[in-house]
C-alpha positions as CSV (number, residue, x, y, z in Angstrom):
1,M,0.0,0.0,0.0
2,N,3.0,2.4,-0.2
3,E,1.5,3.7,-3.5
4,I,-1.0,5.7,-1.4
5,L,1.7,7.8,0.5
6,P,1.8,10.6,-2.1
7,Y,-1.9,11.2,-1.4
8,L,-1.4,11.6,2.4
9,E,-0.4,14.6,4.4
10,P,3.2,14.2,5.6
11,I,2.5,15.1,9.2
12,H,0.2,12.7,11.1
13,F,-2.1,13.8,13.9
14,I,-0.2,11.5,16.4
15,E,3.0,13.5,15.7
16,L,1.4,16.6,17.2
17,I,1.0,14.8,20.5
18,E,3.4,12.9,22.7
19,K,2.4,9.3,22.5
20,S,3.5,9.0,26.1
21,A,0.6,11.2,27.0
22,Y,-1.7,8.3,26.5
23,N,-2.3,5.5,28.9
24,P,-1.0,2.1,27.5
25,L,-4.6,0.9,27.3
26,Q,-5.9,4.0,25.4
27,I,-6.5,3.9,21.7
28,G,-3.9,6.6,21.1
29,H,-1.2,4.5,22.5
30,K,-2.1,1.3,20.8
31,I,-3.2,2.5,17.3
32,K,-0.9,1.8,14.4
33,V,0.3,4.7,12.2
34,F,0.7,3.8,8.6
35,Q,3.5,6.2,7.7
36,H,5.8,5.3,10.6
37,D,5.0,2.1,12.4
38,Q,6.2,-1.2,11.0
39,F,3.4,-3.8,10.8
40,D,1.9,-6.5,8.7
41,I,-1.1,-5.2,6.7
42,D,-2.7,-8.6,7.0
43,T,-3.0,-8.2,10.7
44,I,-5.0,-5.0,10.4
45,D,-8.8,-5.1,10.6
46,I,-9.8,-1.5,10.1
47,F,-8.0,1.4,8.3
48,I,-8.9,5.0,9.3
49,I,-8.6,7.7,6.7
50,G,-9.3,11.4,7.2
51,C,-10.5,13.7,4.5
52,G,-11.6,17.3,5.4
53,E,-12.9,18.1,1.9
54,S,-16.0,20.3,2.4
55,R,-16.6,22.0,-0.9
56,G,-19.7,19.8,-1.3
57,H,-21.2,21.5,1.8
58,S,-23.7,24.3,1.6
59,S,-21.4,26.5,3.6
60,Q,-18.9,26.4,0.7
61,K,-16.0,25.8,3.0
62,N,-13.0,24.2,1.3
63,W,-11.6,22.3,4.2
64,N,-12.2,21.5,7.8
65,N,-10.4,20.0,10.8
66,A,-13.1,17.5,11.6
67,P,-10.9,14.3,11.1
68,D,-8.4,15.5,13.7
69,A,-11.1,16.8,16.0
70,I,-12.5,13.2,16.0
71,R,-9.1,11.7,16.6
72,R,-8.5,14.0,19.5
73,E,-11.5,12.4,21.3
74,L,-11.2,8.9,19.9
75,Y,-7.5,8.4,20.9
76,R,-8.4,9.3,24.5
77,M,-10.8,6.3,24.7
78,Y,-9.8,3.0,26.3
79,D,-9.5,0.0,24.0
80,W,-11.5,-2.9,25.3
81,H,-11.0,-5.1,22.2
82,D,-7.4,-6.3,21.9
83,E,-8.4,-8.6,19.1
84,L,-9.4,-5.7,16.8
85,K,-6.4,-4.1,15.1
86,V,-6.7,-0.6,13.8
87,A,-4.3,1.5,11.6
88,D,-4.6,5.2,11.0
89,L,-3.5,6.3,7.6
90,G,-3.7,10.0,8.4
91,N,-5.4,12.6,6.2
92,I,-5.8,13.0,2.4
93,I,-4.0,16.0,1.1
94,E,-6.3,18.9,0.1
95,G,-6.5,19.0,-3.7
96,H,-6.4,22.1,-5.8
97,T,-10.0,21.3,-6.7
98,E,-12.8,19.3,-5.0
99,A,-12.5,16.7,-7.8
100,D,-8.8,16.4,-7.1
101,T,-9.4,15.6,-3.5
102,K,-12.2,13.1,-4.2
103,A,-10.0,11.4,-6.8
104,A,-7.3,10.9,-4.2
105,L,-9.7,9.6,-1.6
106,T,-11.2,7.2,-4.2
107,Y,-7.8,5.8,-5.0
108,V,-6.9,5.3,-1.4
109,L,-10.2,3.5,-0.7
110,E,-9.7,1.3,-3.7
111,E,-6.3,0.2,-2.3
112,I,-7.9,-0.5,1.1
113,Y,-10.7,-2.5,-0.7
114,K,-8.0,-4.7,-2.3
115,T,-6.8,-5.7,1.1
116,N,-10.3,-6.9,2.0
117,K,-10.2,-4.7,5.1
118,I,-12.8,-2.2,6.5
119,A,-12.3,1.5,5.7
120,L,-13.5,4.1,8.2
121,V,-13.6,7.6,6.6
122,L,-13.6,10.7,8.8
123,G,-15.0,13.7,6.9
124,G,-15.5,16.2,5.5
125,S,-18.9,16.7,3.9
126,Q,-21.3,13.8,3.5
127,D,-21.1,13.7,-0.3
128,L,-17.8,11.8,0.3
129,T,-20.1,8.8,0.8
130,I,-20.0,8.5,-3.0
131,Q,-16.2,7.9,-2.8
132,Q,-16.8,5.2,-0.1
133,Y,-19.3,3.5,-2.4
134,H,-17.1,3.6,-5.5
135,P,-14.8,0.6,-4.7
136,F,-17.8,-1.6,-4.2
137,K,-19.5,-0.4,-7.4
138,K,-16.2,-0.7,-9.4
139,N,-15.9,-4.3,-8.3
140,G,-19.6,-5.2,-8.7
141,A,-20.0,-5.9,-5.0
142,I,-23.6,-5.8,-3.7
143,V,-23.9,-3.6,-0.6
144,E,-26.5,-2.6,2.0
145,M,-26.4,1.0,3.0
146,V,-27.4,2.6,6.3
147,N,-27.6,6.4,6.7
148,I,-28.0,7.8,10.2
149,D,-29.0,11.5,9.8
150,M,-31.7,14.0,10.5
151,L,-32.0,14.6,6.7
152,I,-32.5,12.3,3.7
153,D,-30.1,13.8,1.2
154,L,-32.0,12.7,-1.9
155,E,-32.6,16.0,-3.6
156,D,-32.7,15.8,-7.4
157,Q,-30.6,18.7,-8.4
158,E,-27.8,19.5,-10.9
159,A,-25.1,20.1,-8.3
160,L,-23.6,17.1,-6.7
161,N,-23.3,17.9,-3.0
162,E,-24.2,16.8,0.5
163,Q,-27.9,17.4,-0.2
164,S,-28.0,15.3,-3.4
165,Y,-25.4,12.6,-3.0
166,L,-27.9,9.8,-2.3
167,F,-29.7,10.6,-5.5
168,D,-26.5,9.9,-7.4
169,I,-25.9,6.6,-5.5
170,L,-29.4,5.2,-5.6
171,T,-30.3,6.1,-9.2
172,A,-27.0,5.3,-10.9
173,Q,-26.9,2.4,-13.3
174,P,-25.7,-0.2,-12.8
175,N,-26.6,-0.1,-9.2
176,Y,-25.2,-2.3,-6.5
177,V,-27.2,-1.1,-3.4
178,S,-29.5,-4.0,-2.6
179,H,-31.1,-2.2,0.3
180,F,-31.1,1.3,1.9
181,S,-32.1,2.3,5.4
182,S,-32.5,5.8,6.8
183,I,-32.4,6.0,10.6
184,G,-33.2,9.0,12.7
185,F,-34.6,11.4,10.0
186,Q,-36.8,14.3,11.2
187,S,-40.1,14.4,9.2
188,Y,-40.4,18.2,9.4
189,Y,-37.2,18.6,7.5
190,T,-38.0,15.9,4.9
191,N,-39.8,16.2,1.6
192,P,-42.8,13.8,1.7
193,A,-42.2,13.0,-2.0
194,I,-38.7,11.5,-1.0
195,L,-40.3,9.3,1.6
196,Q,-42.9,8.1,-1.0
197,T,-40.1,7.3,-3.4
198,L,-38.1,5.3,-0.9
199,D,-41.3,3.5,0.2
200,R,-42.0,2.4,-3.4
201,L,-38.5,1.0,-3.5
202,R,-39.2,-0.9,-0.3
203,F,-36.4,0.9,1.5
204,D,-36.6,1.4,5.3
205,C,-37.1,4.9,6.8
206,H,-37.2,5.3,10.6
207,R,-38.1,8.7,12.2
208,L,-36.0,9.9,15.1
209,G,-39.0,9.6,17.5
210,K,-39.5,6.0,16.6
211,V,-35.8,5.2,17.0
212,R,-35.7,6.9,20.4
213,S,-38.8,5.0,21.6
214,Q,-37.6,1.6,20.3
215,I,-33.8,2.0,20.6
216,E,-33.3,-1.7,21.7
217,E,-34.9,-2.8,18.4
């Protein structure tokens, strides 16, 4: 996987913090860092990759620090699962254009897919979900998709952004999404026509109130 190094920021989040600051049982102490640690890729179960690309967001911000903000809290947590091995690849380099960044993320995710491992993407705007789906689509792999969000981003509009990315995924042909579930949407922020469309497709949509009242299910 050394081919992905040119697409990653040279300074990893962990380099900004003394690793000794973490307890030996905290995630920040035990996590593998792709650029520096020596390890066998076959032993890794999950690869974390950060991408702050936000030009698909309605705020029109180019980039944000969300991936490292998540790491700051994640690394402080205690690791209760020794059998699960996680490696953090760091962050995708911000491209000159939105398309450049997304192309880099797509390439890295394709390389992770080849290892048959799980990729966990820290964004960035939600339209990066398309890049997560791409390796499965490229390889003709059938997937089930779950979206936990107050909104159902299925707007039919010319611009491809965080409000319309689901339209691109669910209507593209050929399509490899066998089932889609929306969990926690708020009806007052949701177009009824979108719910009718998803219902006709026999997809599952669960309102936030229903989820809260039946959280065990």
